[in-house]
Each structure stands twice: as structure tokens, then as C-alpha cells.
C-alpha positions in Angstrom: -118.4 -37.9 26.5 -116.7 -36.4 23.2 -115.7 -38.7 20.8 -112.2 -38.6 20.4 -111.7 -39.8 17.1 -114.2 -40.4 14.3 -115.0 -44.3 12.8 -113.0 -44.2 9.9 -109.7 -43.8 12.1 -110.5 -46.2 14.9 -109.6 -49.5 12.6 -106.0 -49.3 13.9 -105.8 -46.6 16.0 -102.5 -47.8 17.9 -99.3 -48.3 15.7 -96.5 -47.9 18.2 -95.4 -50.1 21.4 -97.6 -51.2 24.3 -97.0 -49.1 27.0 -97.9 -48.8 31.0 -97.1 -46.4 34.3 -94.5 -47.5 36.4 -96.6 -48.0 39.8 -99.5 -49.7 38.5 -96.5 -52.0 36.9 -95.0 -52.2 40.9 -97.8 -52.8 42.8 -100.5 -55.7 42.4 -103.5 -53.4 42.3 -105.5 -56.8 40.4 -106.7 -60.1 40.6 -104.0 -63.0 39.1 -107.6 -65.1 39.4 -110.3 -64.7 36.5 -112.8 -65.6 38.4 -114.6 -63.5 40.4 -112.5 -62.3 43.7 -114.7 -60.4 46.4 -111.9 -60.1 48.6 -110.1 -56.9 48.9 -106.5 -56.5 47.8 -104.3 -54.9 50.5 -100.7 -54.0 50.2 -99.0 -51.7 52.8 -94.8 -51.5 53.1 -93.1 -48.8 54.7 -93.7 -46.2 51.9 -97.0 -47.7 50.6 -100.4 -48.6 51.2 -103.2 -49.4 48.6 -106.5 -51.1 49.2 -107.9 -52.6 46.4 -112.1 -53.4 47.0 -114.3 -55.2 45.1 -117.6 -54.1 43.0 -120.9 -56.8 42.5 -119.1 -58.0 39.9 -115.2 -58.9 41.9 -111.9 -56.9 41.8 -110.6 -56.1 38.5 -107.8 -58.5 37.0 -104.3 -58.7 35.3 -106.1 -59.9 31.9 -109.3 -56.4 32.3 -106.0 -54.4 32.6 -104.7 -54.8 29.0 -107.5 -52.0 28.2 -105.6 -50.2 30.7 -102.7 -51.0 28.7 -104.1 -50.0 25.3 -105.5 -46.7 26.2 -102.0 -45.8 28.4 -100.8 -46.6 24.7 -102.5 -44.8 22.7 -101.7 -41.5 24.9 -98.5 -41.7 25.1 -98.3 -42.3 20.7 -100.6 -38.8 21.5 -97.9 -37.3 23.4 -95.5 -38.4 21.0 -96.7 -36.6 17.8 -97.0 -33.2 20.6 -100.8 -33.9 20.1 -102.4 -32.6 23.5 -103.6 -36.1 25.6 -106.9 -36.6 26.0 -108.9 -38.3 29.1 -111.2 -39.9 26.7 -110.2 -42.4 24.1 -113.1 -43.9 21.6 -111.6 -47.3 20.1 -112.5 -50.2 18.2 -113.1 -54.0 20.0 -111.1 -54.8 16.0 -108.1 -52.8 17.0 -107.9 -53.4 20.9 -107.9 -57.4 20.0 -105.4 -57.1 17.0 -103.1 -55.2 19.7 -103.7 -58.2 22.5 -103.8 -60.6 20.2 -107.7 -61.8 21.4 -110.2 -63.3 18.2 -112.8 -61.6 17.6 -116.3 -63.9 18.9 -118.5 -63.1 20.5 -117.1 -64.4 23.6 -114.2 -62.0 23.3 -116.0 -59.0 23.2 -118.3 -60.4 26.0 -115.1 -60.5 27.9 -114.4 -56.4 27.1 -117.9 -55.8 28.5 -117.4 -57.6 31.9 -113.7 -56.2 31.8 -115.0 -52.6 31.9 -117.5 -52.9 34.3 -115.4 -54.1 36.8 -112.4 -51.3 36.0 -115.6 -49.0 36.8 -116.8 -50.6 39.9 -113.4 -51.4 41.5 -112.2 -49.1 43.9 -108.8 -48.0 45.0 -107.4 -46.4 47.7 -103.9 -45.7 48.0 -101.4 -43.1 49.3 -99.1 -43.0 45.9 -98.9 -39.7 44.2 -99.6 -39.0 40.5 -98.6 -35.7 38.8 -97.3 -34.4 42.2 -101.1 -35.0 43.7 -102.8 -37.3 46.7 -106.0 -38.0 46.9 -108.0 -39.5 50.5 -111.0 -41.4 49.2 -111.1 -44.6 46.3 -111.2 -44.1 43.0 -112.2 -46.1 39.8 -109.9 -47.2 37.1 -112.1 -45.8 34.6 -114.6 -42.9 35.4 -117.1 -44.1 32.3 -117.5 -46.9 29.8 -119.9 -47.5 26.9 -119.6 -49.6 24.3 -122.1 -49.3 21.4 -122.9 -51.6 18.9 -125.4 -53.4 16.3 -127.2 -55.9 15.8 -127.1 -58.8 13.9 -129.6 -61.0 11.5 -129.9 -63.3 14.2 -130.4 -60.7 17.3 -127.6 -61.3 18.5 -124.8 -57.6 19.3 -122.2 -57.0 17.3 -119.8 -54.8 19.2 -118.2 -51.2 17.3 -116.7 -49.6 19.8 -115.8 -48.7 22.5 -116.1 -44.7 25.0 -113.4 -44.8 28.2 -112.6 -41.9 30.2 -109.4 -42.8 32.3 -109.2 -41.4 35.9 -107.9 -38.8 37.0 -105.5 -40.5 39.1 -103.6 -42.7 36.0 -103.9 -40.0 33.6 -101.5 -37.3 35.9 -99.4 -40.2 36.5 -98.9 -40.8 32.6 -98.7 -36.7 31.8 -97.1 -35.4 34.5 -94.9 -38.0 35.5 -94.6 -39.6 32.7 -92.7 -42.8 34.6 -93.9 -45.4 31.3 -92.4 -48.7 30.4 -92.4 -50.3 27.1 -94.1 -53.9 27.1 -92.8 -56.8 25.4 -95.3 -58.4 22.5 -94.9 -61.3 24.6 -96.5 -59.5 27.5 -100.0 -60.9 26.4 -98.9 -64.4 25.7 -98.5 -65.1 29.9 -100.2 -66.4 32.7 -101.1 -63.8 35.6 -97.5 -64.6 38.0 -95.8 -65.2 34.9 -97.3 -61.5 33.5 -96.1 -59.9 37.3 -93.3 -61.1 37.4 -92.3 -59.9 33.7 -93.8 -56.1 35.7 -91.2 -56.4 38.5 -88.6 -57.2 36.4 -89.3 -54.8 34.3 -89.4 -51.8 37.0 -86.6 -52.7 39.2 -84.0 -54.4 37.0 -83.9 -52.5 33.9 -80.5 -52.4 32.5 -78.3 -53.5 35.8 -76.9 -56.7 35.2 -79.3 -58.1 37.9 -82.1 -57.3 40.4 -82.9 -59.5 43.4 -84.9 -59.9 45.7 -86.7 -62.0 48.8 -89.4 -65.2 48.3 -91.7 -63.9 50.9 -91.8 -60.0 49.3 -91.3 -60.8 45.9 -94.8 -63.1 46.9 -96.7 -59.7 48.2 -95.5 -57.7 45.5 -97.2 -60.1 43.2 -100.7 -60.0 44.8 -100.2 -64.1 45.1 -102.6 -65.5 48.0 -100.1 -69.1 47.6 -98.9 -71.1 50.3 -95.0 -69.8 50.2 -94.0 -74.0 49.4 -96.2 -73.6 46.3 -95.3 -70.1 45.1 -92.4 -71.3 45.8 -93.1 -74.4 43.2 -94.4 -72.4 41.1 -91.3 -70.6 40.4 -89.1 -73.3 40.1 -91.3 -74.8 37.3 -90.9 -70.9 35.2 -87.4 -70.9 36.0 -87.4 -74.3 34.1 -89.1 -72.3 31.0 -87.7 -69.1 31.1 -90.8 -67.8 29.6 -90.6 -64.6 30.5 -89.8 -61.6 27.7 -86.7 -60.4 28.3 -85.6 -61.3 31.8 -84.3 -65.1 33.2 -85.2 -65.7 36.5 -83.7 -68.3 39.4 -84.3 -68.6 42.8 -81.6 -69.0 45.0 -81.4 -70.9 48.2 -78.2 -72.1 48.2 -75.9 -70.3 49.7 -72.3 -71.6 47.1 -74.4 -71.5 44.2 -73.3 -69.0 41.6 -76.6 -66.5 41.9 -75.5 -66.1 45.4 -71.8 -65.7 44.2 -73.8 -62.9 41.9 -75.4 -61.6 45.1 -72.8 -60.9 46.9 -70.2 -59.7 44.6 -72.0 -56.9 44.3 -71.9 -55.7 48.1 -74.9 -57.3 49.2 -74.9 -58.9 52.3 -78.1 -61.2 51.8 -77.9 -63.9 54.4 -79.4 -66.7 51.6 -80.4 -70.3 52.5 -83.2 -73.1 52.1 -85.1 -71.2 54.7 -84.2 -67.1 52.9 -84.6 -67.7 49.5 -83.7 -65.4 46.9 -85.0 -65.1 43.4 -82.6 -62.9 40.6 -83.5 -61.7 38.1 -81.0 -61.1 35.0 -82.1 -59.2 31.5 -81.6 -62.8 29.2 -78.4 -62.7 26.4 -76.7 -58.5 28.0 -73.2 -59.6 27.7 -72.1 -59.4 31.1 -69.2 -56.6 31.2 -65.4 -57.0 31.3 -62.6 -54.4 31.6 -60.3 -53.1 28.4 -57.1 -55.0 28.1 -54.2 -52.5 26.8 -50.9 -53.6 26.2 -48.4 -51.6 29.1 -44.6 -52.4 28.4 -42.3 -53.3 31.1 -39.3 -51.2 31.8 -36.2 -52.3 29.8 -34.6 -54.3 32.1 -37.5 -56.9 32.3 -37.3 -59.9 30.3 -41.3 -61.1 30.5 -43.4 -60.6 28.3 -45.4 -57.1 27.6 -48.7 -57.8 30.4 -51.9 -57.0 29.1 -53.4 -55.1 32.6 -57.8 -53.8 32.8 -58.1 -50.8 32.6 -61.1 -49.4 33.9 -64.2 -48.7 31.4 -65.9 -45.2 31.3 -69.8 -45.6 32.6 -72.9 -46.6 30.4 -76.4 -45.8 31.7 -76.6 -49.4 32.0 -74.0 -49.2 34.3 -76.1 -46.9 36.4 -79.0 -48.8 37.2 -80.0 -48.7 40.6 -82.2 -51.4 42.7 -85.6 -50.4 44.3 -83.7 -50.5 47.9 -81.8 -47.8 46.6 -84.6 -44.9 46.4 -86.5 -46.5 49.1 -83.2 -45.2 51.0 -83.3 -42.2 49.1 -87.2 -41.3 50.2 -86.1 -42.1 54.3 -83.0 -40.6 53.8 -83.5 -37.6 51.3 -87.8 -36.7 52.5 -88.6 -34.1 50.6 -86.3 -33.8 48.0 -87.4 -35.5 44.0 -85.7 -39.2 43.7 -85.8 -39.1 40.7 -84.9 -36.2 39.0 -81.3 -36.9 41.7 -81.2 -40.0 39.9 -81.0 -38.3 36.6 -78.5 -35.6 37.6 -76.3 -38.0 39.1 -76.1 -40.1 35.7 -75.6 -37.4 34.0 -72.7 -36.6 36.3 -71.4 -40.0 36.2 -71.5 -40.9 32.5 -67.5 -40.7 30.7 -66.7 -41.5 34.5 -64.9 -44.7 35.8 -68.4 -47.5 35.9 -69.0 -47.3 40.1 -68.9 -51.2 41.3 -71.8 -50.5 43.4 -74.2 -48.7 41.8 -76.6 -48.0 45.0 -73.9 -46.8 46.9 -72.4 -44.5 44.3 -75.8 -42.9 43.6 -76.8 -42.3 47.4 -73.2 -40.7 48.2 -74.2 -38.1 45.7 -77.5 -37.6 47.1 -76.0 -36.4 50.5 -73.7 -34.1 49.3 -76.4 -33.1 47.0 -79.0 -32.5 50.1 -76.1 -30.6 51.4 -75.3 -28.5 48.4 -79.1 -27.5 48.0 -81.1 -27.1 51.1 -84.8 -27.8 51.1 -86.3 -24.3 52.3 -87.2 -24.3 56.0 
């Protein structure tokens, strides 16, 4: 494997924020336990299928994923500085541990060794396309991984640098699709389930007023194998502490609660109950949008005082975020079209106009008109 950087340049190569690829954030590709998982991970919905097979050391874990996030961040940093991104990376364990907040103990270096072994040994099969290309068969997260070390006075090994080659699938997704999101720096202090909840909120909520999802569907996307009651109990405990960076989580199982009214006010007709709970994610501390008010004078023959009437504000980007459900509907209703490209077209068209009350419906209506005006070739 060719070296990408000299050792002199490797002391602290990552100066920007940690980045992640959207599809890898959205679906359960990694085991949630530090223990060795020998059972495959499977996921399937109407559009996506995933199978993850273990090696002799088990399935790659959510903690092993830290190395992929670090490498993805180096790659994005290269792209931002107008460099040609490499598929091969060489970095110091010192800098990796600095970024994730790990200590430089012998145990941490052993952890890196085990993580690389699982990342290279785990086999993934998915119908998610990357860079406009699909793959039949299995791939590993890294196609090559090496660790260089020196001997200490007591005969132990001191890790100097790590060399990794990203798999083609993830490399294409990063450089071609560029569906890349920034992670909060506190992500690395979260528990496994909290990490997955943060990733899903980051993918699906964005700057929307909220994102909601059924409890069973959320458990499937998180990748939790707990009983439903235990999973709900874990969410209740998280609801009390609210440890997830950037987002608050609320379990909604009372049809008369504020959360249920919020979901209903946005035009969603979900039948919320104890047997059909929803989980609501909201950006932390985001002020609620309110209509601008102007003074409107009444005719001279009326003695009433001037009234402040609401005037619709023009739409901003934050008002034009659509849910994952709308994107799934777009895939089903308009197969063959680039739904993300049309989404950007709609945002450019809608920005500055009156903010839509139901962004999902407005986007799908725009998509329908777009498809009629831009028919696909036969």
C-alpha cells in the first residue's frame, strides 16, 4: 500500500469536524455490543436490504466504526482543500485517539488492532447503490489494513501508524454521492444505542421542526435485539436524561399529549396509543417559527383599535426539510428519477416563497409536475 503522508505530517492530520456517510448512518450495519457477535445482521424494508456476516472475530461493532468516521473525515478534508481524495490512508494512532477522546494505553492500541481485524473480516451485502453503481456479492469495510510498531524496552509493542485502504463501495459513496453529514464532537461519549439514535435523528430530522417514527420501525433501524418493552424502557430513560447531542427525544404514546398534537398539526394522521407509540425527535433549542406581525389600519368609519394580523413569512431552507417517508414515496411514485436532485430543485424554487405548511406534500406535488415536464426516455 502506498503511503499517503509522511510521518512528519501525521501527528495531527485531522483539523476539521468528524464526518459520516448518510447511508452508513441511516441503517444498522454494525453490532451494538462490544462483545463478539457471531450472528449475522439483517435488515430489509420496501427499498433497502442489508446482510452483514461475521468473521471469526465477530461482526464489526459501533465502536469499530470510529475508524471509518475518522478516515471519512480525512477524505472530506482533502476534498475541501481541492486535493484528490485517496482511497488509502496512513495515520497515527495518537491522532485517531485524540479525535475520539481515547487514551494512549496499551489497551487502546489493542482495541485498534481488533477493530481493524473486524472491519476487514466483516462481510456486507446490500442493494444500496454507491456512486451510481450497485454491487452483487459481499465486500468488507476495509480491503487492507496494516499496523506498524516499534518494540519497547520491556519487549512490548508500541503502535506507530495505521495504514488502511477503504472499500470501493464506501469510497464511491463519499467522493461521488457526497451525502455527507457532520457529527457532533460529543458523539464519541455516547452509548451504542445513543449513537444510533443520534445518527438517525441527524439523517432524518436535520433542521426540520421535528421527525417522528414508529417504535417498532425505530428499533429495527437502530439494530437493537432487545424485547420491545426493554427497548421502550431504554428510550424512556434517555428521554429523562436527554443525552443526545443536537436533538431531544420524546416517546409519544398518549394521543392527548403535546407530542401527539404536534404530529397531528403537521398533517400526519398517525393513530397514537400505548400499543402504537411514536418516537419524536426535535432539534434542541431551535426557536419555533412564528408569523411576522404588521399593523393594519381599519377603515375610518370603524372605531376599533388597529389589529396585528399575521403575515406569512417567506420560506427559508430550514422550512423546506422533508421526511424520509416523503423520499421513500418519491422513489415509489417516480422510479428512475434522482430524488435528491429534484429535492434540491424544489428547495431552490421554493426558497423565498411562502413557507409550506406541509413540506412533504409540497415536495411530492412539485415532483409530480417535474416528472410531467421532464419525462424519462423510453
